[in-house]
N, C-alpha and C positions, 0 to 999 in steps of 0.2 A: 513360688511367684514369678512369672515371667517377667525379662528385665524387656522392654523395649529402647532402643537405639537409638540415637540419636541422627539421622541426616547430617551428612556436614556442610557449613556453607559452603555456597554454591561462588564461584571465583570469578570474575567478569561484570556482573550485574546482571548478568540472563536470569532474571526472574523467571518472567516465561520464554517458552518453547518458541511468542510465536519475536517473539525483540529479536535472537535466537537469526531467526530465520529474515530478519528484518532487512537486519545487519551485515547478516553473508549468506544473500542466500545465492544457493548454486548456481545459479544460473546465470541473476545477472549482478554486475558488477553496482548499485546500487552509487551516486555522489550522496556525499555525505546532508541534511539535515534537507532532500527535498521532499519527502512529505510536510514540513512546512515552512517550506517558499512563500512569496506575496501571493503572486499569481497561479491561479491555472492556465495558463501558456508557458511557464515559467519549466510549474513545472509536469509539463507533457513535454513539456521537449527538452528537461533532463533525460525523467521518464526512453523516448523518442529512442538517446542517444547513445544514454547510460543499454541497452536492448538494444539494437546494431551494430556498435562499437560488440557485445559477446558474442562464443565465440562456443560456447558452455551449453546455452539451450538449445529444445530439445523439440522447442516451434520457428511458427514469426517470429519474429520482429516486436509486433503489431498484439498480437495471442499473450505478449509474456512480461510490454511491460500492460497494458489492458493489466494480466493475472495479476499485473505487482500486489498494484491497485485499490486491485479489485481486491486482494486480498489484507491490505495495512488498512483498509477503508472495515470488514468486515471484523476486526483479531479489536482495533483500534478504538476503532467509531463510537464503545457506550460509554468509551475517554472524551470523545471527540467535542467541544463546544458544539452549537451550532452556524455557526459559523463557518470555520476549520472543515465539517462535512459537506457544507457549501461551496465550499473552493473544491473539494478531494473530485466532486458530483461533478464541477464543472469542466476539471482535468478531463476526468472518460470526455467529454464531449467534446474536449480538443483536444484532443487525444484520435476519438474519430475525424475535426478535421485533418489534424493533418497524414493522417495515414490516406488520407481521402474517400475513407469508408460511406462517405452518405449521411444521412441523415443519424444521427440518434435514436436509440428505441425509443417509447418515454416510459420514466417512471409513474410510481403509482407517489400519491401523494398523501406524505404522512401525515395524522392530526396529530397534534396537542395535544400532551395529557394537562394541563392547566386544566381545571376547570375554574 
């Protein structure tokens, strides 16, 4: 009978690969706690600052900032409350405004699962 060996416990506390990407992105050096800031404008300004300061990004600063915000929303979204998700969605609108990109695209309204 074959024995299975357990994988050694990970050091550093990164349970998911997405947590490591958010914490130590190769493209942006994010300010600590950027996604938990109080206002969407603060989140957007911090992302813009990080993207413009970075020299390792492969695309424009707007695209890098928006990419990181979208990545966080898509990966952490299932564990976020409705208020935090809404704040991060509004941060996308703020990024559009900060970069002078015109009106953001309309988003689909999602129905509540409560019945």
